[in-house]
N, C-alpha and C positions, 0 to 999 in steps of 0.2 A: 758374248751375248749373243742371238740371232739374228741372221741378217733381214730377213721377214723381215726385225723390229728394230726402229727408228725414233731412241729422243731425245729432246731438245728440251732446256727448264727454262723459262720466259718467269725470271723471278719465285712467282708463288706460284706459278700453271708447271707442266710438266704435260708437255705436245707431243704425243704415243701415232707414230706413223709405222698403221699395217702393210705391208707392202709383200701378198699373196695373190699374183694375180691369176696361176695356175688352180686357186683352188679359193672357195669362196665362202671360207673356211677355216675354223680357228684348233687346231691339231697340238697337240701335249706338249711339244718342242716349243711351238709360238705360247700357248699356255704359260708354258713356266720363265721365258721371257718375259709375260707380261707381269707375271708374279716378282719376278729379282727387279725390273722397273719402278714397280710400287714402290716396293721393300727400302731402293737404293733412295729414291724420291723422298718416303717416311722418313728416313736414315740419315740426311744433310739438309 
């Protein structure tokens, strides 16, 4: 997973932290990492 995206699961809650201090935006790589996180959470 992208280093700028970290995920933690607390029961039925997915906490996603974005760490992109140099850019106040979501690039394509971060967008895909977020999509992967949502899919992983949905499927598990």
